[in-house]
NUBALO-244564 format. One line per 8 residues: number of its first residue (from 0); their letters; for each residue x, y, z negated of C-alpha. Coordinates in pm, whole numbers, padded with zeros to 5 digits, m for minus. Each point is the difference from the previous one (the first is absolute). Layout:
NUM> A> X,Y,Z ~ ...
***
This chain:
0> MQEPTDPL> m02939,00357,02340 ~ 00044,m00266,m00267 ~ m00166,00023,m00337 ~ 00249,00049,m00288 ~ 00089,m00326,m00170 ~ m00158,m00064,m00339 ~ 00301,m00056,m00233 ~ m00211,m00235,m00215
8> APVAAPAP> m00115,m00216,00291 ~ 00156,m00346,00049 ~ 00310,00005,00220 ~ m00109,m00066,00358 ~ 00181,m00056,00328 ~ 00196,00326,00027 ~ 00296,m00030,m00237 ~ 00010,00268,m00270
16> ALNLANHF> 00283,00253,00021 ~ 00320,m00123,m00160 ~ 00044,00146,m00348 ~ 00338,m00069,m00154 ~ m00035,00212,m00315 ~ 00151,m00189,m00297 ~ 00205,m00219,00236 ~ 00370,m00041,00048
24> LIAMPSME> 00152,00058,00342 ~ 00309,m00217,00025 ~ 00245,00090,00274 ~ 00076,m00298,00222 ~ 00366,m00109,m00027 ~ 00038,00088,00368 ~ m00093,00365,m00062 ~ 00307,00214,00065
32> DPVFGGTV> m00159,00335,m00081 ~ 00252,00185,m00221 ~ m00280,00149,m00210 ~ m00224,m00303,m00049 ~ 00222,m00303,00064 ~ m00002,m00233,m00304 ~ m00272,00194,m00178 ~ m00321,m00076,m00183
40> VYVCEHNE> m00262,00276,00019 ~ m00293,00026,m00239 ~ m00303,00136,00187 ~ m00189,00258,m00208 ~ m00255,00111,00257 ~ m00121,m00123,00340 ~ m00286,00176,00173 ~ m00095,00172,00325
48> NGVLGVVI> 00271,00261,m00062 ~ 00276,m00258,m00006 ~ 00208,m00175,m00264 ~ 00189,00125,m00304 ~ 00244,m00222,m00185 ~ 00314,m00004,m00213 ~ 00318,m00203,00054 ~ 00056,m00184,m00329
56> NKPTDMTM> 00341,m00164,00047 ~ 00237,00266,00133 ~ 00162,00179,m00296 ~ 00173,00334,00047 ~ 00303,00108,m00201 ~ m00230,00234,m00195 ~ m00124,m00083,m00350 ~ m00292,00141,m00195
64> QVLFERID> 00250,00219,m00190 ~ 00115,00161,00327 ~ m00360,00044,00113 ~ m00090,00170,m00328 ~ 00293,00240,00049 ~ m00105,00078,00359 ~ m00352,00097,m00101 ~ 00107,00179,m00320
72> LEPATNLS> m00152,m00244,m00248 ~ 00169,m00057,m00334 ~ m00053,m00364,m00106 ~ m00096,m00062,m00362 ~ 00297,m00087,m00220 ~ m00157,m00334,m00095 ~ m00075,m00101,00360 ~ 00104,m00359,00066
80> PAIVDEPI> 00333,m00038,00186 ~ m00180,m00254,00219 ~ m00218,00284,00133 ~ 00280,00256,00032 ~ 00224,m00244,00189 ~ m00277,m00144,00220 ~ 00097,00026,00370 ~ m00224,00199,00232
88> MFGGPVQD> m00118,m00187,00311 ~ 00023,00128,00355 ~ m00376,m00012,00057 ~ 00013,00090,00368 ~ 00095,00278,00240 ~ m00309,00221,m00053 ~ 00043,00289,m00247 ~ 00330,m00145,m00115
96> DRGFVLHT> 00067,00306,m00216 ~ m00291,m00077,m00233 ~ m00057,m00254,m00275 ~ m00289,m00248,00005 ~ m00103,m00245,m00269 ~ m00162,m00342,00018 ~ m00120,m00086,m00348 ~ m00254,m00175,m00217
104> PGARYSSS> m00320,00208,m00032 ~ m00079,00174,m00327 ~ 00035,00375,m00049 ~ m00151,00222,00268 ~ 00232,00205,00217 ~ m00091,00287,00230 ~ 00076,m00182,00327 ~ m00038,m00374,m00041
112> LTVTDEVA> m00141,m00286,00207 ~ m00126,m00311,m00178 ~ 00089,m00291,00227 ~ m00116,m00281,m00232 ~ m00068,m00052,m00370 ~ 00374,m00065,m00038 ~ 00165,00249,00237 ~ m00035,00376,00055
120> FTTSIDVL> 00201,00235,00223 ~ 00067,00353,m00126 ~ 00148,00285,00200 ~ m00025,00282,m00255 ~ 00284,00104,m00230 ~ m00208,m00040,m00317 ~ 00069,m00374,m00005 ~ 00376,00068,m00007
128> EAVAKGTG> m00052,00260,m00272 ~ m00178,m00268,m00203 ~ 00285,m00246,00061 ~ 00255,00257,m00119 ~ m00201,00051,m00320 ~ m00019,m00373,m00061 ~ m00376,m00013,00064 ~ 00014,m00125,00359
136> PERMLVSI> m00153,m00316,00147 ~ 00083,m00331,m00163 ~ 00149,m00141,00321 ~ 00110,00194,00305 ~ 00211,00023,00312 ~ 00123,00343,00108 ~ 00095,00075,00359 ~ 00130,00286,00206
144> GYAGWSPG> m00210,00019,00314 ~ m00260,m00241,00131 ~ m00074,m00197,00317 ~ m00278,00106,00234 ~ m00150,m00136,00320 ~ m00245,00176,00233 ~ m00328,m00175,00089 ~ 00068,m00327,00182
152> QLEDEISR> 00380,00027,m00029 ~ 00047,m00258,m00275 ~ m00249,m00240,00160 ~ 00209,00021,00317 ~ 00323,m00072,m00191 ~ m00164,m00300,m00170 ~ m00125,m00133,00335 ~ 00359,00014,00126
160> NGWLTVGA> 00117,m00207,m00299 ~ 00173,00288,m00176 ~ m00165,m00068,m00335 ~ m00143,m00282,m00206 ~ m00290,00093,m00229 ~ m00112,m00151,m00328 ~ m00219,00108,m00292 ~ 00210,00191,m00253
168> QPHILFDV> 00081,m00111,m00354 ~ 00061,00283,m00251 ~ 00271,m00192,m00187 ~ 00220,00017,00312 ~ m00039,00378,00001 ~ 00075,00053,m00364 ~ 00178,m00301,m00151 ~ 00208,m00179,00264
176> PVEERYFA> 00357,00135,00040 ~ 00039,00215,00312 ~ 00239,m00240,00174 ~ m00247,m00289,m00042 ~ m00315,00174,00126 ~ 00039,m00095,00368 ~ 00028,m00371,m00079 ~ m00273,00020,m00265
184> AMKLLGFD> m00237,00158,00255 ~ 00098,m00259,00262 ~ m00077,m00283,m00242 ~ m00358,00128,m00030 ~ m00040,m00124,00357 ~ 00071,m00353,m00119 ~ 00329,m00082,00169 ~ 00372,00036,m00062
192> PLMLAAEA> 00115,00333,00148 ~ 00343,m00150,00070 ~ m00163,m00231,00254 ~ m00149,00297,00183 ~ 00333,00183,m00005 ~ 00175,m00304,00144 ~ m00257,m00038,00277 ~ 00023,00371,00082
200> GHA> 00376,m00037,00029 ~ m00038,m00258,00276 ~ m00230,00213,00216
***
């Protein structure tokens, strides 16, 4: 039986387990999956239980106003139209009847995961109640549903060239227009995504 690895010890021969938290998964242009084709997924958590992420570039036809109505929240009269009209993302096929929020950390919510100093992931309704009151996070992305992989499943998909991975940049989550997020994430890899698309087309 092997001794448990000291997490503070220098990295030795056995490669550490892949941890893609705070990374983007970028669907390869060749991916034809109807759910994930053309998507960018922000990974919130990656551990021995699997992977949890949110698709950040697949808007639904639902807006924040519609979401407020569905969960019986009355938005404040002075709430910015930019918030009320913000499209809700299709975050993934898991629990696609619930809202989830990626946002900048600040106020504490009852069920929230701090991913980095710049990104938190909240699953409790109190964050949406705060948004409706006008006291919500400074920057956010709201999704219906999330994406989940069982242990080893995502690693297998990556090994079969289903996904590209790159360290995430918060401005792509919160500031880049939805339709530009795929190309913005691709550019983090250092090459023109159109070249990759062209090469994939000649496979």
